[in-house]
N, C-alpha and C positions, 0 to 999 in steps of 0.2 A: 421297840422293834427287835432289840437284841434278845429279849427273853422269848419273843414269838419265834425267833429263828432257832434258839436253843431248845425250846420246848416242843415245837411242832414240826418244823421243816427238817431239821437235822435227823431226828429219829425216823421220820417217814423216808427220808433219802437213804438212810442206813438200811432200813428194812427192805426197800425196793432193790438195793443193790445186793443184799445178802440172800434174799429168797427169790430174786428175779428169774434165776435159771430153773428153779424147781416148779414154777407155775406155768411153764410153757406147755402148750397143747401137744399132745402125741398124736401121730398118724394112726389110723386103724390098721390092724394087723393084716387083714386080707384086702384092703382097698375099698371094700363095700360094693354094692351093686352099681352097675353102669346104668346111667340114665338112658332111657329108650328114645326120648324125643323132648322137644321143648315143653315146658310145663306152662299151663294157662293160669295166669294170675288175675283174678277178678279185681279190677280197680274201680268198678262202678260204684259199689256201696260206700266204700271208705272215702273216696274223693268227694262224693256228693254230700256226705255227713261233714267232712271237713270244710267244704265250701259253705254249707248252711251255717255251721258254727261260726265261721268267719264273718259272715254277713250279720248274723245276730249280734256278735261281739261288737262289730263296727257300728251298728245302729244304736246299741246300747251306749257305746262310747260317745257318739254324736249327741244323743239325747241328754246324757249327763253333762256334756260341755255346754249345751244350750241352756240348761237349768242353772248352771253357775254364772252364766253371762248376764 
């Protein structure tokens, strides 16, 4: 545990502290264009694919569980 702390955690912590200020995001110079209205985000396709993938994964998991028993 001590070697893990000395070889991985301590150098990582040092680098984060030393260079943390340099990697902060900067604001745009002119502020960018103002949004004109609410943007429409289509959730139809992504949600249905996620749902179908979840159902397939669940059915596969149940089938594998029944094979083992």
